[in-house]
C-alpha positions in Angstrom: -160.2 -46.3 -72.1 -157.9 -48.4 -74.2 -154.9 -47.1 -76.0 -155.2 -47.7 -79.8 -152.7 -49.8 -81.6 -150.9 -48.3 -84.6 -152.9 -50.5 -86.9 -156.1 -48.9 -85.6 -155.0 -45.3 -86.3 -156.2 -43.8 -89.6 -153.0 -43.1 -91.5 -152.2 -42.3 -95.1 -149.8 -44.5 -97.0 -146.7 -42.7 -98.4 -148.3 -42.7 -101.9 -151.6 -41.4 -100.6 -149.8 -38.7 -98.6 -148.1 -37.5 -101.8 -151.5 -37.2 -103.5 -153.4 -35.7 -100.6 -154.5 -32.0 -100.6 -151.9 -30.0 -98.7 -152.3 -26.9 -96.5 -151.6 -23.6 -98.4 -148.3 -23.1 -96.6 -144.6 -24.1 -96.8 -142.0 -24.1 -94.1 -138.6 -22.3 -94.6 -135.8 -23.2 -92.2 -133.3 -20.4 -91.9 -130.0 -21.8 -90.8 -131.3 -24.4 -88.3 -128.3 -26.1 -86.8 -129.9 -29.1 -85.0 -130.7 -32.2 -87.1 -133.1 -33.2 -84.3 -135.0 -30.0 -84.8 -135.1 -30.5 -88.5 -136.3 -34.1 -88.1 -139.0 -33.0 -85.7 -140.2 -30.3 -88.1 -140.4 -32.9 -90.9 -142.5 -35.1 -88.6 -144.9 -32.3 -87.6 -145.1 -31.2 -91.3 -146.2 -34.7 -92.3 -148.8 -34.8 -89.6 -150.3 -31.5 -90.6 -150.1 -31.8 -94.4 -147.5 -29.1 -95.0 -146.8 -28.7 -98.7 -143.0 -28.5 -98.7 -140.0 -27.6 -96.5 -137.2 -25.4 -97.7 -133.9 -26.1 -96.0 -131.6 -23.1 -96.2 -128.0 -22.2 -95.4 -126.4 -24.5 -92.7 -129.6 -26.5 -92.3 -128.9 -30.2 -92.7 -130.6 -32.2 -95.4 -131.7 -35.8 -95.7 -130.5 -38.4 -95.8 -129.1 -37.9 -92.3 -129.3 -40.4 -89.4 -130.0 -37.6 -86.9 -132.8 -36.2 -89.0 -134.2 -39.6 -89.5 -134.1 -40.4 -85.7 -136.8 -37.7 -85.1 -138.5 -37.6 -88.5 -139.2 -41.3 -88.4 -139.5 -41.4 -92.2 -141.3 -38.1 -92.7 -138.3 -36.9 -94.6 -139.3 -39.3 -97.3 -143.0 -38.2 -97.5 -142.8 -34.4 -97.1 -141.4 -32.7 -100.2 -138.2 -30.6 -99.5 -135.6 -28.6 -101.3 -132.2 -27.2 -100.3 -131.6 -23.6 -101.1 -128.2 -22.1 -100.3 -129.6 -18.9 -98.7 -132.9 -18.1 -97.1 -133.0 -14.8 -99.1 -132.9 -16.8 -102.4 -135.7 -19.1 -101.1 -137.8 -16.0 -100.2 -137.2 -14.4 -103.6 -138.3 -17.6 -105.4 -141.4 -18.0 -103.2 -142.4 -14.4 -103.8 -142.1 -14.9 -107.5 -144.6 -17.7 -107.4 -147.1 -15.8 -105.3 -146.4 -16.7 -101.7 -146.9 -14.2 -98.8 -143.8 -14.4 -96.6 -144.1 -14.6 -92.8 -141.3 -14.7 -90.3 -142.1 -16.4 -87.0 -140.1 -13.9 -84.9 -140.3 -11.3 -82.1 -140.1 -8.0 -83.9 -141.7 -4.5 -83.7 -145.2 -4.6 -85.1 -145.5 -8.4 -85.1 -149.0 -10.0 -85.0 -149.7 -12.3 -82.1 -150.4 -15.8 -83.4 -153.8 -15.8 -81.6 -154.8 -12.7 -83.6 -153.6 -13.9 -86.9 -156.3 -15.2 -89.3 -155.0 -17.0 -92.3 -156.8 -17.3 -95.6 -157.1 -20.6 -97.4 -156.8 -18.5 -100.6 -153.3 -17.2 -99.8 -150.2 -19.3 -100.1 -148.0 -18.7 -97.1 -144.3 -19.3 -96.5 -143.5 -19.6 -92.7 -139.9 -18.9 -91.8 -138.4 -20.4 -88.7 -134.9 -19.3 -87.6 -131.8 -20.5 -86.0 -131.9 -21.8 -82.5 -129.7 -19.0 -81.1 -130.1 -16.0 -83.5 -133.6 -16.5 -84.8 -134.6 -15.4 -88.3 -131.9 -13.2 -89.8 -132.7 -9.5 -89.9 -131.9 -9.5 -93.6 -134.6 -12.1 -94.0 -137.1 -10.3 -91.7 -136.6 -7.3 -94.0 -137.9 -9.3 -96.9 -141.1 -10.5 -95.2 -144.6 -9.3 -95.7 -145.5 -9.8 -92.1 -144.2 -11.3 -88.8 -146.1 -13.5 -86.5 -145.1 -13.9 -82.8 -146.1 -16.6 -80.4 -147.2 -14.9 -77.1 -145.2 -16.0 -74.1 -145.8 -15.3 -70.5 -143.0 -16.7 -68.4 -139.4 -15.8 -67.8 -137.9 -17.2 -71.1 -137.9 -15.2 -74.3 -138.3 -18.1 -76.8 -139.4 -21.6 -77.5 -137.3 -24.3 -79.1 -137.7 -24.1 -82.9 -139.4 -27.4 -83.2 -141.9 -26.4 -80.5 -142.5 -23.1 -82.2 -143.1 -24.9 -85.5 -145.5 -27.3 -83.8 -147.5 -24.5 -82.2 -147.7 -22.3 -85.4 -148.4 -25.2 -87.8 -151.1 -26.7 -85.6 -152.7 -23.2 -85.0 -152.8 -22.4 -88.7 -154.0 -26.0 -89.6 -156.8 -25.7 -87.1 -157.9 -22.2 -88.1 -157.9 -23.1 -91.8 -159.9 -26.3 -91.2 -162.5 -24.3 -89.1 -162.9 -21.6 -91.7 -162.5 -23.6 -94.8 
């Protein structure tokens, strides 16, 4: 085996990325305090063709050197918008036909492994604050909640890890089912 050089990897140019067909989901960050987490989510969103990221509340916005450190330029390719509250972002997304999903541990949540997305439905995926998670007021506005099953002693994943798990899972499921 030989490790591939960057030049050998099939990558879209920034212009091609902007024109590429995107997945039928957007990411909503609900008061995420770490710029490193925000940057990591931008990078993952670029890799998995996320349509847009909504940065809400205290969530930092580009340009920011800490976001850039982990995003590695993805903050310039993935469309994003700042919205002062997550509730306002959810309201706007509902008005344009998105189903709203909190990624959170709540009563009646659907385990991620059991969730079957539809390519015909536009989905907004809300990821919450590193300590408090998705605000209850925001959970109350959601159509559904998805939970990542966990089997150890800890009760949560880092938000960037959660986003990576959920986005890859949905990307993979949608690409298998069309």
